[in-house]
C-alpha positions as CSV (number, residue, x, y, z in Angstrom):
1,M,93.5,113.4,113.9
2,Y,97.2,114.4,114.3
3,K,99.5,112.4,116.6
4,D,102.9,113.5,117.5
5,K,105.9,111.1,117.5
6,S,105.9,110.7,121.3
7,T,102.2,109.7,121.3
8,T,102.8,107.3,118.5
9,K,105.8,105.7,120.2
10,A,103.7,105.4,123.4
11,L,100.9,103.7,121.6
12,E,103.3,101.3,119.9
13,S,105.1,100.4,123.1
14,S,101.8,99.9,124.9
15,S,100.5,97.7,122.1
16,A,103.8,95.8,122.2
17,D,103.5,95.2,125.9
18,A,100.0,93.9,125.4
19,L,101.2,91.3,123.0
20,P,101.7,87.7,124.3
21,K,105.3,86.7,124.9
22,N,105.3,84.3,121.9
23,A,103.5,86.7,119.6
24,V,104.9,87.0,116.1
25,T,105.8,90.6,115.2
26,D,107.1,92.2,112.0
27,H,110.6,92.5,113.4
28,P,111.5,89.0,114.8
29,A,115.0,87.5,115.4
30,G,117.0,90.7,115.3
31,L,120.4,89.1,115.7
32,A,119.6,86.5,113.0
33,F,118.6,89.3,110.7
34,F,121.9,91.2,111.4
35,F,123.9,88.1,110.3
36,L,121.6,87.6,107.4
37,V,122.5,91.1,106.2
38,L,126.2,90.2,106.5
39,Y,125.6,87.0,104.6
40,V,123.8,88.7,101.7
41,A,126.4,91.4,101.5
42,V,129.2,88.8,101.3
43,V,127.3,86.8,98.6
44,F,127.5,89.9,96.4
45,I,131.0,91.2,97.4
46,R,132.7,87.8,97.6
47,P,135.9,89.1,99.2
48,Q,137.1,85.5,99.9
49,E,137.5,84.9,96.1
50,Y,140.0,87.7,95.4
51,I,141.6,89.0,98.7
52,P,144.7,86.9,99.3
53,A,144.5,87.0,103.1
54,I,141.1,85.3,103.2
55,L,141.3,83.4,100.0
56,D,139.0,80.3,100.0
57,W,137.7,80.9,103.5
58,P,134.2,79.4,103.9
59,I,132.8,82.7,104.9
60,I,129.5,82.4,103.0
61,P,128.5,78.9,104.4
62,A,129.6,79.9,107.9
63,L,127.5,83.1,107.9
64,L,124.5,81.2,106.5
65,L,124.8,78.5,109.2
66,I,125.2,81.0,112.0
67,T,122.1,82.9,110.7
68,F,120.0,79.8,110.6
69,L,121.0,78.7,114.1
70,L,120.3,82.1,115.5
71,W,116.9,82.1,113.8
72,L,116.1,78.7,115.2
73,G,117.1,79.9,118.7
74,A,115.0,83.0,118.5
75,G,111.7,81.2,118.5
76,N,108.5,82.8,117.1
77,I,108.9,80.6,114.0
78,E,105.7,80.9,111.9
79,L,105.8,79.5,108.4
80,K,102.3,79.8,107.0
81,A,102.8,81.1,103.5
82,A,102.3,78.6,100.6
83,P,105.8,79.1,99.0
84,F,107.4,77.6,102.2
85,Y,105.6,74.3,101.5
86,L,106.1,74.4,97.7
87,L,109.8,75.0,98.0
88,S,110.2,72.3,100.7
89,A,108.4,69.8,98.4
90,L,110.7,70.8,95.5
91,F,113.7,70.5,97.7
92,L,112.8,66.9,98.3
93,Y,111.6,66.1,94.8
94,A,114.8,67.4,93.0
95,P,117.2,64.8,94.5
96,L,114.6,62.1,94.0
97,T,114.7,62.7,90.3
98,V,118.5,62.2,90.4
99,V,118.2,58.9,92.1
100,L,115.5,57.7,89.7
101,A,117.7,58.8,86.8
102,G,120.2,56.1,88.0
103,E,122.8,58.6,89.2
104,G,123.0,57.2,92.7
105,F,122.7,58.7,96.1
106,S,126.0,60.5,96.0
107,N,124.8,62.7,93.1
108,A,121.5,63.2,95.0
109,L,123.5,64.5,97.9
110,D,125.3,66.9,95.5
111,A,121.9,68.2,94.4
112,I,120.9,68.8,98.0
113,S,124.1,70.7,98.7
114,Q,123.4,72.9,95.6
115,L,119.8,73.6,96.7
116,A,120.3,73.9,100.4
117,P,121.9,77.5,100.4
118,L,119.1,78.7,98.1
119,Y,116.4,77.2,100.3
120,L,117.9,78.6,103.5
121,T,118.4,82.0,102.0
122,F,114.7,82.2,101.0
123,L,113.6,80.8,104.3
124,L,115.6,83.2,106.4
125,I,114.6,86.3,104.4
126,A,110.9,85.3,104.3
127,A,110.9,84.6,108.0
128,T,112.8,87.6,109.3
129,A,112.5,90.6,106.9
130,L,108.9,91.3,107.8
131,S,109.1,95.0,108.6
132,R,109.2,97.7,105.9
133,K,112.6,98.8,107.3
134,R,114.0,95.4,106.9
135,I,112.7,95.0,103.4
136,R,114.3,98.3,102.5
137,I,117.6,97.0,104.0
138,M,117.3,94.0,101.7
139,M,116.7,96.4,98.7
140,W,119.7,98.4,99.6
141,L,121.8,95.2,99.5
142,M,120.4,94.3,96.1
143,V,121.0,97.8,94.8
144,G,124.5,98.0,96.4
145,G,125.4,94.7,94.7
146,A,124.2,96.0,91.4
147,V,126.2,99.2,91.7
148,L,129.2,97.2,92.7
149,F,129.0,95.0,89.6
150,S,128.5,98.1,87.4
151,L,131.5,99.9,88.8
152,H,133.6,96.8,88.5
153,G,132.4,96.5,84.9
154,I,133.1,100.2,84.1
155,Q,136.6,99.6,85.4
156,Q,136.9,96.7,83.1
157,E,135.7,98.8,80.2
158,F,138.4,101.4,80.7
159,T,141.3,99.4,82.0
160,G,140.6,95.9,80.7
161,V,140.5,94.4,84.2
162,G,138.4,94.8,87.4
163,W,139.8,95.1,90.9
164,T,139.0,91.4,91.5
165,G,141.4,90.5,88.6
166,E,138.5,89.5,86.4
167,V,138.5,90.5,82.7
168,P,135.6,90.9,80.3
169,I,134.6,88.0,78.0
170,A,134.1,88.9,74.3
171,G,134.0,92.5,75.4
172,R,131.2,91.9,77.9
173,I,131.7,92.7,81.6
174,R,131.4,90.2,84.4
175,Y,132.1,89.8,88.1
176,I,133.4,86.7,90.0
177,G,132.0,83.5,91.5
178,I,128.3,82.9,90.8
179,F,128.2,86.3,88.9
180,N,131.0,85.3,86.5
181,D,128.7,85.3,83.5
182,P,127.8,88.6,81.9
183,N,124.2,87.4,81.9
184,D,124.2,86.9,85.6
185,V,125.5,90.4,86.1
186,G,122.8,91.7,83.8
187,L,120.2,89.7,85.7
188,S,121.3,91.3,89.0
189,L,121.3,94.8,87.5
190,V,117.8,94.6,86.0
191,T,116.2,93.1,89.0
192,A,117.7,95.8,91.3
193,L,116.7,98.7,89.1
194,P,113.0,99.0,90.3
195,M,114.3,98.8,93.9
196,A,116.7,101.6,93.3
197,M,113.9,103.7,91.8
198,Y,111.7,103.0,94.8
199,L,114.4,103.9,97.3
200,M,115.1,107.1,95.5
201,H,111.4,108.1,95.5
202,N,111.0,107.0,99.2
203,S,114.0,108.9,100.5
204,N,113.7,112.4,102.1
205,S,117.4,113.1,101.9
206,K,118.6,115.0,98.8
207,V,122.1,113.5,99.3
208,I,120.7,110.0,99.2
209,K,118.5,110.8,96.3
210,L,121.5,112.1,94.4
211,L,123.6,109.0,95.3
212,L,120.7,106.7,94.1
213,L,120.3,108.7,90.9
214,L,124.0,108.1,90.2
215,G,123.5,104.5,91.1
216,V,120.6,104.2,88.7
217,G,122.9,105.7,86.0
218,S,125.7,103.3,86.7
219,I,123.2,100.4,86.6
220,L,121.9,101.4,83.2
221,W,125.5,101.8,82.0
222,G,126.3,98.4,83.4
223,I,123.3,96.9,81.6
224,S,124.8,98.3,78.4
225,L,128.2,96.9,79.1
226,T,126.9,93.4,79.7
227,D,125.6,93.5,76.1
228,S,123.0,90.9,77.2
229,R,120.0,90.8,74.9
230,G,117.9,89.1,77.6
231,T,118.7,91.8,80.1
232,T,117.8,94.5,77.6
233,L,114.5,92.9,76.8
234,A,113.9,92.5,80.6
235,L,114.5,96.3,81.0
236,G,112.0,96.9,78.2
237,A,109.5,94.6,79.9
238,I,109.9,96.5,83.2
239,L,109.4,99.9,81.6
240,G,106.4,98.6,79.6
241,V,104.6,97.1,82.5
242,Y,105.2,100.1,84.7
243,S,103.9,102.5,82.0
244,W,100.9,100.3,81.3
245,R,100.0,100.1,85.0
246,R,100.5,103.9,85.5
247,Y,99.5,105.5,82.2
248,G,97.3,102.9,80.4
249,V,97.7,101.1,77.0
250,F,97.5,104.1,74.6
251,K,100.2,106.2,76.3
252,T,102.4,103.1,76.7
253,L,102.3,102.6,73.0
254,I,103.4,106.1,72.4
255,I,106.2,105.9,75.0
256,S,107.3,102.6,73.4
257,M,108.0,104.4,70.1
258,I,110.6,106.4,72.0
259,A,111.9,103.7,74.3
260,V,112.5,101.0,71.7
261,P,115.3,102.8,69.8
262,I,117.0,103.6,73.2
263,L,116.9,99.8,74.1
264,F,118.5,99.0,70.8
265,A,121.2,101.5,71.6
266,L,121.9,99.8,75.0
267,S,122.7,96.4,73.3
268,S,124.7,96.1,70.1
269,R,123.4,92.5,69.9
270,L,119.7,93.2,70.2
271,D,119.2,93.8,66.4
272,T,120.7,90.3,65.7
273,I,117.8,88.5,67.3
274,S,116.2,86.2,64.8
275,P,115.5,82.4,64.8
276,G,118.1,81.9,62.1
277,E,120.9,83.7,63.9
278,A,123.6,81.3,65.2
279,S,123.2,82.0,68.9
280,A,119.4,82.2,68.8
281,L,119.3,79.0,66.7
282,G,121.4,77.2,69.3
283,R,119.0,78.3,72.0
284,V,115.9,77.1,70.0
285,E,117.5,73.8,69.4
286,A,118.3,73.4,73.1
287,W,114.6,74.3,73.9
288,Y,113.5,71.7,71.5
289,E,115.8,69.0,73.0
290,G,114.4,69.9,76.4
291,M,110.8,69.4,75.2
292,L,111.9,66.0,73.8
293,M,113.4,65.1,77.2
294,L,110.0,66.0,78.8
295,R,108.1,63.9,76.3
296,E,110.3,60.9,77.1
297,N,110.3,61.5,80.9
298,P,107.1,63.4,81.7
299,V,107.0,62.6,85.5
300,F,110.6,62.7,86.8
301,G,112.5,64.3,83.9
302,V,116.1,63.4,83.2
303,G,117.1,64.4,86.7
304,F,118.1,67.6,88.5
305,G,121.3,69.1,87.0
306,L,121.5,66.5,84.3
307,F,120.3,68.5,81.2
308,S,123.9,68.9,79.9
309,D,124.3,65.1,80.0
310,H,121.7,64.8,77.3
311,H,122.6,67.8,75.2
312,V,125.8,69.7,74.3
313,R,124.7,72.9,75.9
314,T,122.4,74.1,78.7
315,A,118.7,74.8,78.1
316,H,119.1,78.6,77.9
317,N,115.5,78.8,79.3
318,S,114.7,78.5,83.0
319,Y,111.2,77.1,82.3
320,V,112.4,74.5,79.8
321,L,115.2,73.5,82.1
322,V,112.9,72.6,85.0
323,L,110.5,70.8,82.7
324,A,113.3,68.7,81.2
325,E,115.1,67.9,84.4
326,Q,112.2,67.4,86.9
327,G,109.2,66.6,84.7
328,I,105.7,68.1,85.1
329,P,105.4,67.6,88.9
330,G,108.7,69.3,89.6
331,Y,107.8,72.1,87.1
332,F,104.4,72.6,88.8
333,L,106.1,73.0,92.2
334,W,108.7,75.4,90.8
335,F,106.3,77.4,88.6
336,S,103.7,77.7,91.4
337,Y,106.4,78.7,93.9
338,V,107.6,81.6,91.7
339,G,104.1,82.4,90.5
340,I,102.6,82.8,93.9
341,C,105.5,85.1,95.0
342,L,104.7,87.3,92.0
343,M,101.0,87.1,92.6
344,L,101.3,88.2,96.3
345,M,103.0,91.4,95.1
346,F,100.3,91.9,92.5
347,R,97.6,91.5,95.1
348,L,99.2,94.0,97.5
349,Q,99.0,96.7,94.9
350,K,95.2,96.6,94.9
351,Q,92.7,97.5,97.6
352,E,91.3,94.1,98.7
353,K,87.6,94.2,99.2
354,I,85.4,92.0,101.4
355,T,81.7,91.9,101.0
356,K,79.7,90.6,103.9
357,S,77.3,87.7,103.3
358,P,73.5,88.3,103.5
359,W,73.3,86.3,106.7
360,E,76.0,88.5,108.4
361,V,74.0,91.6,107.3
362,V,70.7,90.1,108.6
363,A,72.3,89.2,111.9
364,E,73.9,92.7,112.4
365,N,70.7,94.5,111.5
366,S,68.8,92.3,113.9
367,L,71.1,93.4,116.7
368,D,70.9,97.0,115.8
369,S,67.2,97.2,115.5
370,N,64.6,97.0,118.3
371,E,62.6,94.5,116.2
372,N,63.8,91.1,115.2
373,H,64.6,90.8,111.5
374,F,65.7,87.3,110.9
375,F,65.1,87.1,107.1
376,L,65.2,90.6,105.7
377,A,68.0,93.2,105.9
378,E,66.3,96.6,105.9
379,K,69.6,98.5,106.1
380,P,72.2,96.8,103.9
381,R,75.7,97.4,105.0
382,P,78.2,99.1,102.7
383,R,81.1,97.0,101.3
384,K,84.1,97.0,103.6
385,E,87.6,97.6,102.3
386,I,90.9,96.4,103.6
387,I,93.1,99.5,103.4
388,I,96.6,98.6,102.4
389,A,99.1,101.3,103.3
390,K,100.5,103.2,100.4
391,E,104.0,102.4,101.5
392,D,103.2,98.6,101.4
393,Q,101.8,99.1,98.0
394,A,104.9,100.9,96.8
395,I,107.2,98.2,98.0
396,A,105.0,95.6,96.4
397,R,105.1,97.5,93.1
398,A,108.9,97.6,93.1
399,L,109.2,93.9,93.9
400,F,106.6,93.1,91.3
401,L,108.5,95.0,88.6
402,S,111.7,93.2,89.7
403,F,109.9,89.9,89.1
404,V,108.8,91.0,85.7
405,G,112.4,91.7,84.8
406,F,113.6,88.4,86.1
407,A,110.8,86.4,84.4
408,T,111.6,88.0,81.1
409,A,115.4,87.6,81.3
410,S,115.2,84.0,82.6
411,F,113.2,83.0,79.5
412,F,116.6,83.3,77.6
413,L,118.8,82.0,80.5
414,S,119.1,78.8,82.5
415,R,118.6,80.5,85.9
416,S,115.9,78.4,87.5
417,Y,117.9,78.2,90.7
418,S,119.8,81.5,90.7
419,M,120.5,83.4,93.9
420,Q,118.7,86.5,92.5
421,L,115.4,84.5,92.2
422,F,115.5,83.2,95.8
423,L,116.4,86.6,97.2
424,L,113.4,88.1,95.4
425,C,111.0,85.4,96.5
426,G,112.1,85.7,100.1
427,M,111.5,89.4,100.0
428,A,108.1,89.0,98.4
429,V,106.9,86.4,101.0
430,A,108.4,88.5,103.8
431,H,106.6,91.6,102.6
432,Y,103.2,89.9,102.3
433,Q,103.5,88.2,105.7
434,G,104.6,91.5,107.3
435,T,101.7,93.4,105.7
436,R,99.4,90.8,107.1
437,L,100.8,91.3,110.6
438,R,100.3,95.1,110.2
439,N,96.8,94.6,108.8
440,P,95.2,91.4,110.1
441,K,92.2,91.9,107.8
442,L,94.4,91.0,104.8
443,P,93.5,87.4,104.1
444,E,96.0,84.6,104.0
445,Y,96.8,83.3,100.5
446,R,95.8,79.6,100.7
447,F,97.3,77.4,98.0
448,T,94.5,74.9,98.4
449,D,92.0,77.6,97.4
450,H,93.9,78.3,94.2
451,F,95.2,74.8,93.4
452,W,93.2,74.3,90.2
453,F,94.1,77.8,89.0
454,W,97.8,77.0,89.2
455,I,97.2,73.6,87.6
456,I,95.6,75.4,84.6
457,I,98.2,78.2,84.4
458,C,101.0,75.6,84.6
459,G,99.4,73.6,81.8
460,I,98.9,76.7,79.6
461,S,102.6,77.6,80.1
462,I,103.8,74.2,79.0
463,I,101.6,74.3,75.9
464,T,102.7,77.8,75.1
465,L,106.4,76.8,75.4
466,Y,105.8,73.9,73.1
467,L,104.1,76.1,70.5
468,V,106.8,78.8,70.7
469,V,109.5,76.2,70.2
470,T,107.7,74.6,67.3
471,V,107.1,78.0,65.5
472,L,110.7,79.2,66.0
473,L,112.1,75.9,64.7
474,R,110.0,76.2,61.5
475,L,111.0,79.9,61.1
476,S,114.7,78.9,61.4
477,S,114.6,76.0,59.0
């Protein structure tokens, strides 16, 4: 039945008035979210690092602190999702590994200071960006940051220097601050690309569609200018998973024949990938050293942030880095945290189904019938489905593809604790929690119900890493 906008607004307002005063809605802490948007924007733009008038001002920590205090003051705090608890445990475990490594409490405090902004960023996004509108705002911020980096890189390509004063390194574009590495720029670009595509498809404005199309073009150009092999492979993984989910395996194989040459054209270094190539060999050796660190310290690792104290270079692999620095328990917490965020987005893309138990069917039939049927169900009930709105599915699909890109690129980079990851995880948890608020029939994802699943998957990933490193070492020798 058709409902006009006035009727819909009336229904929404009446339902809102019927909610208890402390009820959690999908748009809590409006002022806190406003400052959160400012905080994320400044994280990407970083004006305090190149504008002389505000050089070295603590704008980012100040905005983060203000946002956190406003969120606390807003009330309606409800942190039920499993990633909240997993990340909190990891936040406590990481400095413990530093102390047990003999580095003292001062270094443990340094670890806390490194992790605290990431933890709070995830917490605030996951707890406030519950509505579709707010998720889209976060996507716009991610896409805006990606376009900003691309335009800065294009300027570097043509003039040799960006407006921040930063110059390319070995012909590869970069930004400033935490995005000073070309690989970090590439990671931001590839994770934002599915969001840009979603926003373009979702918009009804031809002007916005055109702007986003130009933005997508600039992002692809930026990916090429980073000349990052991991980023290019991540782009291929996103396109492959999207094609597989949409068109099936056979059509994906055909599309791949066309896409692979294009990917090689995007990165001049992609065709140099081999175990014996100098850069790749250095990575494999770092992976191997990380596995040795794990074997010597399987429980607590060598300590958070201390990989470089035991090897001349970083791990160049996010998974190996966590294993080596925090041992198997720390890796389990990190892997489960990231894995559940990805899993939540995968689940929202499907129609969840609930089948009533035989006893429920018997009880309902007994009530519906004039006769008492306590043991036989004469009229079996059809299976009930939880209908997830197409818009929620589309958002989940975009975030899922962003995770695919990050997971692929981070296999070749030490980005276990990058800002991009915690922004993504915060958005994933917020979207799942918001969808549950809009559809109470959607079940909560309980970590305890899937504990052994994550134990097994975590174990398989460790064994797979060991086998991959062993094979690559033999091929390179």
